[in-house]
C-alpha positions as CSV (number, residue, x, y, z in Angstrom):
1,X,-18.3,-8.3,29.3
2,X,-18.6,-9.5,25.7
3,X,-19.7,-6.7,23.3
4,X,-21.2,-7.1,19.9
5,X,-21.5,-4.2,17.4
6,X,-24.8,-4.8,15.8
7,X,-24.7,-2.6,12.7
8,X,-23.3,-4.4,9.6
9,X,-20.0,-3.3,8.4
10,X,-19.3,-3.1,4.7
11,X,-16.6,-4.2,2.2
12,X,-16.0,-2.6,-1.2
13,X,-18.2,-5.2,-2.9
14,X,-21.2,-4.3,-0.8
15,X,-21.7,-0.8,-2.4
16,X,-21.7,1.2,-5.6
17,X,-21.3,4.9,-6.2
18,X,-24.3,6.8,-7.4
19,X,-23.8,9.0,-10.5
20,X,-24.2,12.7,-9.9
21,X,-24.8,15.7,-12.1
22,X,-21.5,16.4,-13.8
23,X,-20.0,19.3,-15.7
24,X,-17.0,17.2,-16.9
25,X,-17.1,16.9,-20.7
26,X,-14.3,14.4,-21.0
27,X,-12.5,12.0,-18.7
28,X,-9.3,13.7,-19.9
29,X,-10.3,16.8,-18.0
30,X,-10.1,15.0,-14.6
31,X,-7.1,16.0,-12.5
32,X,-5.8,13.0,-10.4
33,X,-2.5,14.5,-9.0
34,X,-2.1,15.8,-5.5
35,X,0.8,17.0,-3.3
36,X,-0.1,14.5,-0.6
37,X,3.4,12.9,-0.3
38,X,5.5,15.9,-1.4
39,X,6.0,15.7,-5.1
40,X,3.0,16.2,-7.5
41,X,1.7,12.7,-8.0
42,X,-1.2,10.2,-7.8
43,X,-1.4,8.8,-4.2
44,X,-1.5,5.2,-5.2
45,X,1.3,3.1,-3.5
46,X,2.7,-0.3,-4.5
47,X,2.8,-2.3,-1.3
48,X,6.1,-3.3,0.4
49,X,5.6,-7.0,-0.6
50,X,7.9,-9.4,-2.4
51,X,7.2,-9.1,-6.1
52,X,5.6,-5.7,-5.7
53,X,7.8,-3.2,-3.8
54,X,10.9,-3.5,-5.9
55,X,13.3,-1.0,-7.3
56,X,12.1,-1.8,-10.8
57,X,8.5,-1.2,-9.8
58,X,9.5,2.2,-8.3
59,X,11.1,3.1,-11.6
60,X,8.1,2.1,-13.6
61,X,5.4,3.6,-11.4
62,X,7.3,6.9,-10.9
63,X,6.9,7.6,-14.6
64,X,3.2,7.8,-13.9
65,X,3.5,9.8,-10.7
66,X,2.6,6.7,-8.6
67,X,4.5,5.7,-5.4
68,X,6.3,2.5,-4.3
69,X,6.9,1.3,-0.8
70,X,10.1,-0.7,-1.0
71,X,10.2,-4.1,0.6
72,X,11.8,-4.1,4.0
73,X,14.4,-6.7,3.1
74,X,16.8,-4.9,0.7
75,X,20.3,-4.8,2.0
76,X,22.0,-1.6,3.4
77,X,24.3,-1.7,0.4
78,X,21.5,-2.0,-2.2
79,X,19.5,0.9,-0.5
80,X,22.6,3.2,-0.3
81,X,23.3,2.4,-4.0
82,X,19.8,3.2,-5.0
83,X,19.6,6.5,-3.0
84,X,23.0,7.8,-4.2
85,X,22.6,7.0,-7.9
86,X,22.0,10.1,-9.8
87,X,20.1,8.1,-12.4
88,X,17.4,7.7,-9.7
89,X,16.9,11.3,-9.1
90,X,13.4,11.3,-10.6
91,X,12.5,8.0,-9.0
92,X,13.5,8.7,-5.3
93,X,10.7,11.3,-4.7
94,X,8.2,8.6,-5.4
95,X,9.9,6.0,-3.3
96,X,9.0,5.1,0.3
97,X,11.5,3.5,2.6
98,X,9.9,0.7,4.6
99,X,11.1,-0.7,7.9
100,X,9.9,-2.9,10.8
101,X,9.5,-1.8,14.4
102,X,12.5,-3.2,16.2
103,X,16.0,-2.1,17.1
104,X,17.6,-4.0,14.2
105,X,15.3,-2.1,11.8
106,X,16.3,1.2,13.4
107,X,20.0,0.4,13.2
108,X,19.6,-0.6,9.6
109,X,17.9,2.7,8.8
110,X,20.6,4.7,10.5
111,X,23.3,2.7,8.6
112,X,21.5,3.5,5.3
113,X,21.4,7.2,6.2
114,X,25.1,7.1,7.1
115,X,25.9,5.5,3.8
116,X,23.8,8.1,1.9
117,X,25.5,10.9,3.7
118,X,28.9,9.5,2.8
119,X,27.7,9.6,-0.7
120,X,28.4,6.1,-1.7
121,X,30.1,6.3,-5.1
122,X,28.4,9.5,-6.1
123,X,28.8,12.6,-3.8
124,X,26.5,14.6,-6.1
125,X,23.4,12.5,-5.5
126,X,22.9,12.5,-1.7
127,X,19.2,12.1,-1.3
128,X,17.8,10.8,2.0
129,X,14.3,9.1,2.1
130,X,11.7,11.8,2.7
131,X,8.9,9.3,3.3
132,X,9.3,6.3,5.7
133,X,6.7,3.6,6.4
134,X,7.0,1.8,9.7
135,X,5.1,-1.4,9.0
136,X,3.7,-4.0,11.4
137,X,0.8,-6.3,11.1
138,X,-0.4,-5.3,14.5
139,X,-0.3,-1.5,15.0
140,X,-2.2,-1.6,18.4
141,X,0.7,-2.6,20.7
142,X,2.1,0.0,23.1
143,X,5.6,-1.0,21.9
144,X,4.7,-0.1,18.3
145,X,3.2,3.3,19.3
146,X,6.3,4.1,21.4
147,X,8.6,3.1,18.5
148,X,6.6,5.4,16.1
149,X,7.0,8.2,18.7
150,X,10.7,7.7,19.1
151,X,11.2,7.7,15.3
152,X,9.2,10.9,14.8
153,X,11.1,12.6,17.6
154,X,14.4,11.8,16.0
155,X,13.3,12.6,12.4
156,X,10.6,15.3,12.7
157,X,10.9,16.4,9.1
158,X,10.4,12.9,7.7
159,X,6.9,12.2,6.4
160,X,5.9,9.1,8.5
161,X,3.5,6.4,7.6
162,X,2.6,3.9,10.3
163,X,0.3,0.9,10.7
164,X,-1.7,-1.2,10.4
165,X,-4.9,-0.6,12.4
166,X,-8.5,-0.8,11.3
167,X,-10.6,1.4,13.7
168,X,-10.9,5.0,14.7
169,X,-9.2,4.6,18.1
170,X,-6.2,2.9,16.5
171,X,-5.9,5.8,14.0
172,X,-6.2,8.5,16.6
173,X,-3.6,6.8,18.8
174,X,-0.9,6.5,16.0
175,X,-1.5,10.1,14.9
176,X,-1.1,11.2,18.5
177,X,2.2,9.3,18.7
178,X,3.6,11.0,15.6
179,X,2.3,9.3,12.4
180,X,1.4,11.7,9.6
181,X,-0.5,8.9,7.7
182,X,-1.9,5.7,9.2
183,X,-2.3,2.5,7.2
184,X,-5.7,1.1,7.6
185,X,-6.5,-2.5,7.0
186,X,-6.3,-5.7,9.0
187,X,-6.9,-8.9,7.0
188,X,-8.5,-7.6,3.7
189,X,-5.5,-8.5,1.4
190,X,-5.8,-11.2,-1.3
191,X,-3.0,-13.3,0.3
192,X,-3.7,-12.5,3.9
193,X,-5.2,-15.1,6.2
194,X,-5.3,-13.2,9.5
195,X,-9.1,-13.2,9.5
196,X,-9.1,-17.0,9.1
197,X,-6.2,-17.7,11.5
198,X,-6.9,-15.1,14.2
199,X,-10.5,-14.2,13.7
200,X,-9.5,-10.6,13.7
201,X,-10.3,-7.8,11.3
202,X,-12.8,-5.2,10.1
203,X,-14.6,-4.9,6.7
204,X,-12.4,-2.6,4.7
205,X,-14.9,0.0,3.3
206,X,-16.3,0.7,6.7
207,X,-12.8,0.8,8.2
208,X,-11.8,3.4,5.6
209,X,-15.0,5.5,6.1
210,X,-14.8,5.5,9.9
211,X,-11.0,5.9,10.1
212,X,-10.8,8.7,7.6
213,X,-13.2,10.8,9.7
214,X,-11.1,10.0,12.8
215,X,-7.9,11.0,11.1
216,X,-9.3,14.3,9.9
217,X,-10.4,15.2,13.4
218,X,-6.9,14.3,14.7
219,X,-5.2,16.4,11.9
220,X,-3.9,13.4,10.1
221,X,-4.8,11.1,7.2
222,X,-5.1,7.5,6.3
223,X,-3.9,5.1,3.6
224,X,-6.3,2.3,2.7
225,X,-4.2,-0.8,2.6
226,X,-5.6,-4.0,1.1
227,X,-8.8,-5.3,-0.2
228,X,-8.8,-3.8,-3.7
229,X,-9.5,-6.3,-6.4
230,X,-10.3,-4.0,-9.4
231,X,-10.1,-0.3,-10.3
232,X,-13.6,0.3,-8.9
233,X,-12.4,-0.7,-5.5
234,X,-9.6,1.8,-5.7
235,X,-12.2,4.4,-6.6
236,X,-14.4,3.4,-3.6
237,X,-11.4,3.7,-1.2
238,X,-10.7,7.3,-2.3
239,X,-14.4,8.1,-2.3
240,X,-14.6,6.8,1.3
241,X,-12.0,9.3,2.4
242,X,-8.6,7.6,2.0
243,X,-5.8,10.0,1.2
244,X,-3.8,7.3,-0.4
245,X,-4.4,3.7,-1.5
246,X,-1.9,0.9,-1.2
247,X,-2.1,-2.0,-3.6
248,X,-0.5,-5.5,-3.4
249,X,-2.3,-8.1,-5.4
250,X,-3.4,-5.7,-8.1
251,X,0.2,-4.9,-8.9
252,X,1.6,-8.5,-8.4
253,X,2.5,-10.8,-11.3
254,X,4.2,-8.1,-13.4
255,X,7.6,-8.0,-15.1
256,X,8.9,-5.3,-12.7
257,X,8.4,-7.5,-9.7
258,X,9.0,-11.1,-10.5
259,X,12.8,-11.2,-9.7
260,X,11.9,-10.5,-6.0
261,X,9.7,-13.6,-5.7
262,X,10.6,-16.9,-4.2
263,X,9.6,-19.8,-6.4
264,X,6.2,-21.4,-5.6
265,X,5.8,-25.1,-6.5
266,X,7.1,-25.8,-9.9
267,X,7.5,-22.2,-11.0
268,X,11.3,-21.7,-10.8
269,X,12.8,-18.2,-10.4
270,X,15.3,-19.3,-13.1
271,X,12.5,-19.6,-15.7
272,X,11.1,-16.3,-16.9
273,X,7.3,-16.3,-16.1
274,X,6.6,-15.4,-19.7
275,X,7.6,-19.0,-20.5
276,X,5.2,-20.6,-18.0
277,X,2.5,-17.9,-18.0
278,X,2.6,-18.1,-14.2
279,X,4.4,-16.3,-11.3
280,X,4.3,-16.9,-7.5
281,X,2.8,-14.5,-5.1
282,X,2.5,-14.7,-1.3
283,X,1.7,-12.7,1.8
284,X,4.5,-11.4,3.9
285,X,3.3,-13.4,6.9
286,X,3.2,-16.6,4.8
287,X,5.4,-19.6,5.4
288,X,7.4,-18.9,2.2
289,X,8.1,-15.2,3.2
290,X,8.9,-16.1,6.8
291,X,11.3,-18.8,5.7
292,X,12.9,-16.5,3.1
293,X,13.4,-13.5,5.4
294,X,13.3,-14.9,9.0
295,X,14.5,-18.4,8.7
296,X,11.1,-20.0,9.2
297,X,7.9,-19.6,11.1
298,X,8.6,-19.2,14.8
299,X,7.2,-21.9,17.0
300,X,5.0,-19.4,18.9
301,X,3.1,-18.2,15.8
302,X,1.2,-19.4,12.7
303,X,1.5,-18.5,9.1
304,X,-1.0,-15.8,8.2
305,X,-0.5,-15.6,4.5
306,X,-1.4,-17.5,1.3
307,X,1.0,-18.8,-1.2
308,X,-0.5,-18.8,-4.7
309,X,0.5,-18.8,-8.4
310,X,-1.1,-16.1,-10.5
311,X,-1.0,-15.3,-14.3
312,X,2.0,-13.4,-15.5
313,X,0.8,-10.0,-16.5
314,X,3.6,-8.4,-18.4
315,X,4.6,-4.8,-18.0
316,X,2.8,-2.9,-15.1
317,X,2.1,0.1,-17.3
318,X,-1.0,-1.6,-18.8
319,X,-2.4,-2.2,-15.3
320,X,-1.6,1.4,-14.2
321,X,-3.5,2.8,-17.2
322,X,-6.5,0.6,-16.4
323,X,-6.6,1.8,-12.8
324,X,-6.1,5.5,-13.7
325,X,-8.8,5.2,-16.4
326,X,-11.2,3.9,-13.8
327,X,-10.5,6.8,-11.5
328,X,-11.0,9.3,-14.2
329,X,-14.3,7.6,-15.3
330,X,-15.6,7.6,-11.7
331,X,-14.8,11.3,-11.3
332,X,-16.6,12.1,-14.5
333,X,-19.6,10.1,-13.4
334,X,-19.8,11.8,-10.0
335,X,-18.8,15.4,-11.1
336,X,-15.5,15.5,-9.2
337,X,-13.2,17.6,-11.3
338,X,-10.2,16.5,-9.1
339,X,-9.5,13.2,-7.4
340,X,-9.3,15.0,-4.0
341,X,-12.9,16.2,-4.4
342,X,-14.3,12.7,-4.9
343,X,-15.2,12.3,-1.2
344,X,-17.2,15.5,-1.3
345,X,-19.5,14.3,-4.0
346,X,-19.6,10.6,-3.2
347,X,-22.8,8.9,-2.4
348,X,-22.8,5.1,-1.7
349,X,-25.7,2.7,-2.0
350,X,-25.7,-0.8,-0.5
351,X,-26.2,-3.5,-3.1
352,X,-26.8,-7.3,-3.1
353,X,-25.0,-7.7,-6.3
354,X,-22.7,-5.2,-8.1
355,X,-21.8,-7.1,-11.3
356,X,-23.7,-9.2,-13.8
357,X,-21.7,-12.4,-13.9
358,X,-23.5,-14.3,-16.6
359,X,-20.4,-14.5,-18.8
360,X,-17.8,-14.6,-16.0
361,X,-16.0,-18.0,-15.8
């Protein structure tokens, strides 16, 4: 029987946070770091997308205590070189190894571990990935759950992120099967077209609110993945109960990621984007990404990602400071001395309009 959930679900743009009485004198007094992923850091994660989840991005973000989920398509040799280079000793704790959920991905991961254990060219810098993200667009399949379970059983000490799902039952299931953190988000990303192609999804703020409660009850946690367009959205994701927030589009277009991008239209990878002022960006289920990594879009599926050009944004440090400044400001407005306390004081109101756009072009 067809079922319709009658209550309206919300996206980030549908709400604002209400200011609260605050004892915080200065935004500088707000403490953003947590020990969520092991080292002391700020639980914002660059997504494992071309042009975002790169080694250079990991280097840049680690200086601010932010994390990077590497793209799944680096070679075994590149990954071994990265994890065994003593120069990366301060970067690796903030780096997440990403993989798909098939036997080839598992064999690749085991090959990387073997290479690291052999030490590569540097026996003094053996550092295995301590966080692994098993990434699939559809985290609801029995096959995916069993793969997560197998991985966790073979690597119980590894911190495991798995997803994506977008409702409480999906979150509870993946935690039961071994995930420490569940990625929440189906279709909210700026270059994702799953909602248009498949008609499947869940408004992201409601997904985070409902899934964070389910995760807490199941002794796990969630990472809000997708849908953030500005620092205020990152704030709302944390306020709604996300333990971490993964960003793609907000970190795209920067110097640290452009080398990993396939050219879009007339913007050649041989021409630095500072010359054209533009750089390509695309979803990992797009035609461009599927052609680059899988030889094309299989005849039994459709492209579920956009291919766009966006302004070149220079060094990522400026964007990071903008995001972190927004987080500190939100905490000061709501009286949260620490970022981890933000859900405890957060009160949302539904709005019809959140921004005065009279001068927005």
